[in-house]
GUGUFI-570040 format. One record per residue (C-alpha): residue number from 1; x, y, z. Coordinates in nm, 3 decimals, decimal comma. Layout:
- keza|east|north|up
- NUM|X|Y|Z
...
end
This chain:
- keza|east|north|up
- 1|-0,096|4,910|-7,383
- 2|0,200|5,127|-7,462
- 3|0,337|5,440|-7,305
- 4|0,480|5,728|-7,501
- 5|0,842|5,829|-7,443
- 6|0,737|6,176|-7,324
- 7|0,510|6,025|-7,057
- 8|0,779|5,780|-6,949
- 9|1,030|6,063|-6,911
- 10|0,783|6,266|-6,703
- 11|0,731|5,966|-6,475
- 12|1,106|5,914|-6,442
- 13|1,156|6,282|-6,356
- 14|0,890|6,296|-6,085
- 15|0,998|5,956|-5,950
- 16|1,351|6,091|-5,919
- 17|1,217|6,400|-5,741
- 18|1,015|6,203|-5,485
- 19|1,312|5,973|-5,416
- 20|1,535|6,277|-5,362
- 21|1,269|6,431|-5,137
- 22|1,252|6,121|-4,918
- 23|1,631|6,104|-4,915
- 24|1,674|6,464|-4,807
- 25|1,426|6,414|-4,523
- 26|1,635|6,121|-4,401
- 27|1,954|6,323|-4,450
- 28|1,805|6,618|-4,261
- 29|1,708|6,400|-3,966
- 30|2,061|6,259|-3,966
- 31|2,207|6,609|-3,959
- 32|1,968|6,717|-3,685
- 33|2,015|6,418|-3,455
- 34|2,360|6,296|-3,553
- 35|2,229|5,941|-3,533
- 36|2,196|5,709|-3,830
- 37|1,939|5,490|-3,656
- 38|1,705|5,785|-3,600
- 39|1,755|5,905|-3,956
- 40|1,673|5,559|-4,092
- 41|1,374|5,520|-3,862
- 42|1,220|5,860|-3,943
- 43|1,291|5,823|-4,316
- 44|1,126|5,481|-4,320
- 45|0,838|5,610|-4,108
- 46|0,774|5,896|-4,354
- 47|0,775|5,660|-4,652
- 48|0,549|5,399|-4,492
- 49|0,327|5,665|-4,336
- 50|0,287|5,836|-4,674
- 51|0,194|5,507|-4,835
- 52|-0,059|5,414|-4,566
- 53|-0,214|5,760|-4,557
- 54|-0,248|5,779|-4,936
- 55|-0,387|5,427|-4,956
- 56|-0,638|5,443|-4,671
- 57|-0,757|5,797|-4,746
- 58|-0,928|5,654|-5,053
- 59|-1,155|5,439|-4,835
- 60|-1,168|5,617|-4,497
- 61|-1,359|5,943|-4,513
- 62|-1,196|6,119|-4,215
- 63|-0,847|6,054|-4,358
- 64|-0,921|6,246|-4,680
- 65|-0,859|6,576|-4,500
- 66|-0,506|6,461|-4,411
- 67|-0,402|6,311|-4,744
- 68|-0,213|6,627|-4,842
- 69|0,034|6,545|-4,561
- 70|0,143|6,240|-4,760
- 71|0,425|6,300|-5,006
- 72|0,274|6,033|-5,230
- 73|-0,028|6,262|-5,270
- 74|0,202|6,472|-5,491
- 75|0,300|6,170|-5,704
- 76|-0,014|6,086|-5,904
- 77|0,140|5,851|-6,161
- 78|-0,184|5,781|-6,346
- 79|-0,270|6,152|-6,370
- 80|0,077|6,222|-6,509
- 81|0,016|5,971|-6,789
- 82|-0,334|6,103|-6,859
- 83|-0,285|6,480|-6,836
- 84|0,080|6,558|-6,771
- 85|0,267|6,688|-6,470
- 86|0,090|6,912|-6,222
- 87|0,344|7,185|-6,153
- 88|0,200|7,246|-5,806
- 89|0,301|6,890|-5,715
- 90|0,653|6,962|-5,841
- 91|0,659|7,283|-5,638
- 92|0,556|7,106|-5,316
- 93|0,812|6,827|-5,353
- 94|1,083|7,075|-5,452
- 95|1,000|7,303|-5,158
- 96|1,026|7,014|-4,912
- 97|1,357|6,909|-5,067
- 98|1,513|7,256|-5,077
- 99|1,391|7,347|-4,727
- 100|1,532|7,027|-4,582
- 101|1,864|7,076|-4,763
- 102|1,896|7,436|-4,642
- 103|1,820|7,332|-4,283
- 104|2,070|7,045|-4,309
- 105|2,338|7,277|-4,448
- 106|2,279|7,528|-4,166
- 107|2,300|7,253|-3,902
- 108|2,614|7,112|-4,059
- 109|2,785|7,455|-4,059
- 110|2,727|7,484|-3,684
- 111|2,863|7,140|-3,600
- 112|3,190|7,103|-3,417
- 113|3,374|6,832|-3,610
- 114|3,713|6,854|-3,443
end
């Protein structure tokens, strides 16, 4: 089985976006709390929680309603190969990223770093 260059580039682009989204969540928690340990913990929790929620929602009926809370829900790699990028997924991941960056910037501007 081979993958076309166009499909590979789409996967690389959305993979980059989801990595940046997870990173900005961690960064935002770090800005909010001022503690690296909390930022690392929450960032890891979001990644693992997204994975578990996306994985188990396939088999557990009552979790299907909550799958949209998982960032991995917006990273359907197989669907990207089959039918291209869903721009709504891009919009959700971008909105989370931009919102977190704006909040982090606002928090940083109000910090006293004497």
